[in-house]
C-alpha positions, 0 to 999 in steps of 0.5 A: 648939307651932309656934304659940307659936314664931310668936307669939314671933317675931311679938312682938319687944318694943321699947324706945322708944329701940330703936323710935326708932333704926329710924325712919330705916331704916323711913322709907326702906323705906316711901318706897321702897314708896310710890314702887313703888306709884305706879309700879304705879298708873301702869303698871297699865292698860297691863299689864292691857291687854297681859295681855288681848292676850297670846294675840294676842302683845300686849306691854307697854313698862312690864311690866318696871317693873310687875314691879320695882315689885312686887319693890320692895314685897315686898322692903321689906315683908319687910325691915320685918317681919323687924325685928319691926315690924308694918305696919298701913297702907302708904298711911299708912305706919302701923307698930306696935312691940310694947312691954312695959309694966307686964307687958303688951304695947302697941303703940308707934305711928308714922306716916310723916312723924313724926320719932319715936314719940310715940303708943301704943295697946292691941293690940286697938285701932288708929290712931284710938285712939292716945294720947300716950306721956305717958299711958303713964307 
């Protein structure tokens, strides 16, 4: 029974207009995640060096930035997932919206930088197989 509850929660169904209304919010959250990932990338070496020196009292001037970056990624990712949006690739900013079409679920597919949802694909395929929305009609 718990599995079914999980499935229903995971499979929030979106209309095209609902998905498109969430794009500005999704855009902001994904940009925030990408900015935080850039901070992690810039501070990673220093944090690792400090970590390896920890038993000798080593510290890091950027450790707090690294932790803030992790928190920023986690909070934004959780907020996106709580909306029912499926995050497929953080680097691309690739997301899917479960959508009911002819009695079956397909994914409306959106990528960071696109103004609106214009693509879809089957739930068992991905970005490389996405098709224009016109093909869904």
